[in-house]
N, C-alpha and C positions, 0 to 999 in steps of 0.2 A: 460463669460467663452467661450473660443474658441471651435469651433466645434470639432477639433482634440482631445482636452483633455476630451471631454465628454465620459462617459462610453457608450458602445454599447446599443442601445435601441431596445427592442423587438417590432417589427412592425407587428401587426396582419393584418392591412390593406394591407400591402405588401404581407404578406403570403397568404391571401385569393385571392389577385390578381394573384399571381404566381400559385396557385392551379387552378384557372379558365383558365389561359393561358396554363399551362402544360397539363391539361386534354384535351383542344382543340387541342394541338399539337399531343397528343396521338391518338385522334379520327381521325386525318388526315391520320394516318398510317394504320388504320383498313380497311379491305376489305369492299366494299360497297354492302353488302348483304341486303336483305329486312329488316331483323331483326336488323342488325347493324345500318342501316340508322335511324330507329326509336329510338334505344338506344342512338345513338350519339346525336340526337336532344334533347332528354330528359336530357342527361348528361350535355350538353353544357348549357342548360337553368338552371339546378339546380346548377352547379358549379359557373356560373356567378351570380346567385342570392345570393349565399353565400357572394361573394365579394361585390356586390352592397348593400345588406342589412346591411353588417357590416359598410360600409361607412355611410349609413343612421343612424345606431345606434350611431355612433360617432357624428353625427350632430343632434341628437334627442333634442326635445324641453322639454321633461319631463322624469322622471324616468320610468313612465309607458310606454312611447313611446320607450325608450331605451330597456326595457325588452321585449317588443313585437318584436322589430327588432332582438334582440338576439335569441329569440325563433324561428323566421323565419330562421335565419342563421343555427341554430341547425337542424331544419326540413329539410332544403335544403341540408345540409351536409349529413344527414341520407339518403335522397333520392338519392344523388350522390353515396352513397355506394351501393344502390340497382342496379343502372344502371351499375356501374363498375363490380359488381359481375356477372350480366348477361353477360356482354361483356367478362369477364374472362372465364366464364364457357361455353360459346358458340363459342369461337374462338380458333384458333390454338395456340399451346404452345409458339410460337415465340412472341405472343402478351401478353401472360399471366403474364410474369415477370414484365413488365412495368405496366400493369394493376394493379398488386398487390401493387406496389409502390404508385400509385394514390389512391388505396383503403385504404392503411395505412394512407395516409395524410387526406383523408376524415374522417376516423375514429378518428384521432387525433383532427381534427377541431371540430367534434361533441362533443368530450370530453371537449375541451377548452370552447366551448359555454355553455355546461352544468355547468361547473365550474363557469363561469362568472355569470350565472343565480343564482346559489347557493350563490354566494358571494354578490349579489346585493339585497338581501332581507332586 
């Protein structure tokens, strides 16, 4: 089957990569206050961990390993929501709208990973 005739495929690896990349881009726009520097470090680690652990889940050696990696993805997505909320609520309104967009994505990813876990029992 030709690649052009295939139906579009949902690519969660790409989505998690884009989440990490986009949150990093957002962080670059934030003022470098003492609190933002710490929130940014934590957010970049958590969002990158979502993406890297999802890749690890797809390469897992067992169902148990897969489930553990997905749980980590969910945990890191949830942690990302915390850092995004702190950034949104402690920065000027010009940064809040974009922050809410990333917060929505983190929340959706957390729900996706919860659904994957529920369906992998």
